[in-house]
C-alpha positions as CSV (number, residue, x, y, z in Angstrom):
1,M,-104.3,218.2,-46.1
2,M,-106.8,215.4,-46.7
3,K,-109.0,217.7,-48.8
4,S,-106.1,218.6,-51.1
5,V,-105.0,215.0,-51.5
6,S,-108.6,214.0,-52.3
7,G,-108.8,216.9,-54.8
8,I,-105.5,215.8,-56.5
9,L,-106.8,212.2,-56.6
10,G,-110.0,213.4,-58.1
11,V,-108.2,215.3,-60.8
12,L,-106.0,212.3,-61.6
13,L,-109.0,209.9,-61.7
14,C,-111.0,212.3,-63.9
15,S,-108.1,212.8,-66.3
16,S,-107.6,209.0,-66.5
17,F,-111.3,208.6,-67.1
18,L,-111.2,211.2,-69.9
19,H,-108.3,209.5,-71.4
20,A,-110.0,206.1,-71.3
21,A,-113.3,207.6,-72.6
22,A,-111.4,209.2,-75.5
23,D,-110.1,205.8,-76.7
24,P,-112.0,204.2,-79.6
25,P,-114.6,201.6,-78.5
26,H,-112.7,198.8,-80.3
27,Q,-109.6,199.2,-78.1
28,S,-109.3,198.2,-74.5
29,P,-108.7,201.1,-72.1
30,V,-106.2,199.0,-70.3
31,R,-104.0,198.4,-73.4
32,P,-102.3,201.6,-74.5
33,S,-103.1,202.9,-78.0
34,P,-100.2,203.2,-80.5
35,S,-101.6,206.6,-81.6
36,P,-100.7,209.8,-79.7
37,S,-102.9,210.7,-76.8
38,P,-105.9,212.9,-77.5
39,L,-104.9,215.0,-74.5
40,V,-101.8,216.3,-76.2
41,T,-102.0,218.5,-79.3
42,S,-98.7,218.1,-81.2
43,C,-99.2,220.9,-83.7
44,D,-101.6,223.5,-84.9
45,C,-101.6,222.5,-88.6
46,S,-104.8,220.8,-89.5
47,A,-103.6,219.6,-93.0
48,Q,-101.1,217.0,-91.7
49,C,-102.7,216.1,-88.3
50,P,-105.7,214.0,-87.8
51,K,-108.8,215.8,-86.8
52,E,-109.4,216.0,-83.1
53,P,-112.8,215.1,-81.9
54,K,-114.8,218.1,-80.9
55,L,-115.5,218.6,-77.2
56,N,-119.1,218.6,-76.0
57,Y,-120.4,220.9,-73.3
58,K,-119.9,218.5,-70.4
59,E,-116.3,217.8,-71.4
60,K,-115.6,221.5,-71.6
61,K,-117.1,222.2,-68.3
62,Q,-115.2,219.3,-66.7
63,L,-111.9,220.4,-68.2
64,L,-112.4,224.0,-67.1
65,K,-113.2,222.8,-63.6
66,Q,-110.1,220.7,-63.5
67,F,-107.9,223.4,-64.9
68,S,-109.3,226.0,-62.4
69,A,-108.6,223.5,-59.5
70,A,-105.1,222.9,-60.8
71,L,-104.4,226.7,-60.9
72,K,-105.7,227.1,-57.4
73,L,-103.4,224.3,-56.2
74,E,-100.5,226.0,-57.9
75,R,-101.3,229.3,-56.2
76,K,-101.6,227.6,-52.8
77,A,-98.3,225.8,-53.3
78,F,-96.7,229.0,-54.3
79,D,-98.0,230.9,-51.3
80,H,-96.8,228.1,-49.0
81,R,-93.3,228.4,-50.4
82,L,-93.4,232.1,-49.9
83,R,-94.5,231.6,-46.2
84,L,-91.6,229.2,-45.7
85,E,-89.2,231.7,-47.1
86,I,-90.3,234.4,-44.7
87,R,-90.2,231.9,-41.8
88,D,-86.6,230.9,-42.7
89,L,-85.6,234.5,-43.0
90,K,-87.1,235.3,-39.6
91,T,-85.3,232.3,-38.1
92,A,-82.0,233.4,-39.5
93,Q,-82.6,237.0,-38.3
94,K,-83.4,235.7,-34.8
95,A,-80.0,233.9,-34.7
96,K,-78.2,237.0,-35.9
97,R,-80.0,239.1,-33.2
98,R,-78.9,236.6,-30.5
99,E,-75.3,236.8,-31.7
100,W,-75.5,240.6,-31.9
101,D,-76.9,240.8,-28.4
102,A,-74.2,238.5,-27.0
103,R,-71.4,240.6,-28.6
104,E,-73.0,243.8,-27.3
105,K,-73.4,242.4,-23.8
106,E,-69.8,241.4,-23.7
107,A,-68.7,244.8,-25.0
108,R,-71.0,246.6,-22.5
109,H,-69.5,244.6,-19.6
110,R,-66.0,245.5,-20.7
111,F,-66.9,249.2,-21.0
112,F,-68.6,249.3,-17.6
113,K,-65.5,247.8,-16.0
114,E,-63.3,250.4,-17.6
115,Y,-65.6,253.4,-16.9
116,P,-67.3,253.2,-13.5
117,K,-68.8,256.7,-13.6
118,G,-72.3,257.5,-14.6
119,E,-71.7,260.1,-17.4
120,D,-69.7,257.8,-19.6
121,R,-72.1,255.0,-19.0
122,R,-75.1,257.1,-20.0
123,M,-73.4,258.1,-23.2
124,Y,-72.6,254.5,-24.0
125,I,-76.1,253.3,-23.3
126,Q,-77.5,256.0,-25.6
127,Q,-75.2,254.9,-28.3
128,F,-76.0,251.2,-27.7
129,M,-79.8,252.0,-28.0
130,A,-79.2,253.8,-31.3
131,R,-77.1,250.8,-32.6
132,R,-79.8,248.4,-31.5
133,Q,-82.5,250.4,-33.1
134,S,-80.5,250.6,-36.3
135,F,-79.9,246.9,-36.3
136,L,-83.6,246.0,-35.6
137,S,-84.9,248.5,-38.2
138,G,-82.5,246.9,-40.8
139,Q,-84.0,243.5,-40.1
140,T,-87.5,244.9,-40.4
141,A,-86.6,246.6,-43.7
142,E,-85.1,243.2,-44.9
143,V,-88.4,241.4,-44.2
144,G,-90.4,244.3,-45.8
145,Q,-88.2,244.1,-48.9
146,R,-88.5,240.3,-49.1
147,K,-92.3,240.6,-48.8
148,A,-92.4,243.3,-51.6
149,E,-90.4,241.0,-53.9
150,Q,-92.8,238.1,-53.1
151,D,-95.7,240.3,-53.9
152,Q,-94.1,241.0,-57.3
153,R,-93.6,237.3,-57.9
154,R,-97.2,236.6,-56.7
155,N,-98.5,239.2,-59.1
156,G,-96.4,237.7,-61.9
157,L,-97.9,234.3,-61.2
158,K,-101.4,235.7,-61.2
159,A,-100.8,237.4,-64.5
160,D,-99.4,234.3,-66.0
161,Q,-102.3,232.2,-64.7
162,D,-104.8,234.7,-66.1
163,K,-103.1,234.6,-69.5
164,R,-103.2,230.7,-69.4
165,M,-106.8,230.7,-68.4
166,L,-107.7,232.9,-71.3
167,Q,-105.8,230.7,-73.7
168,F,-107.5,227.6,-72.1
169,K,-111.0,229.1,-72.5
170,D,-110.2,230.2,-76.1
171,S,-109.3,226.6,-76.9
172,L,-112.5,225.3,-75.3
173,M,-114.5,227.9,-77.3
174,D,-113.0,226.5,-80.5
175,D,-114.2,223.0,-79.4
176,R,-110.7,221.7,-79.2
177,R,-108.7,220.3,-76.3
178,P,-106.3,222.9,-74.8
179,P,-102.6,222.2,-75.1
180,E,-100.8,220.5,-72.2
181,Q,-98.4,223.4,-71.9
182,L,-101.1,225.5,-70.2
183,W,-101.4,223.1,-67.3
184,P,-99.4,223.8,-64.2
185,K,-96.1,221.9,-63.9
186,A,-95.6,219.7,-60.9
187,G,-93.3,221.0,-58.3
188,M,-93.1,224.6,-59.7
């Protein structure tokens, strides 16, 4: 936990340092500039927009490192949410299993009072075991289905992150600051 908090703080400090370093020397980094932030690219047309300063190698490397760390944090948060979903599903299933067992126990006791002989009881127990096996396999199938859906969502996130990383690297190769839309959104 401490390592991830320090990583997030490092990213925030580095981004604020980059923002302060990008301000012209005649302005104070404490006082905000009236011009738009150099971190945000508003449009792709170069005729109407002021030229962005070209990025040097060190800035590119630092941006790429920050972006990679942000994507890694996004994956970790996503995996954590998926684990919580599975845990909640298993907790709900456990409660359903307890209710099912209580109902079956009550029904079994009633049946055994009505039919004291062994043959009827044997048949009932065999049916009970088949019902229980069916119930448990249904719950197992539900967990398997949920995990398969999560794998699809995880693969979708990975594909999206790969696409954003390529766009990010393309922007860096063109010596321009990558658009803010490529960065992971908070809480997503």
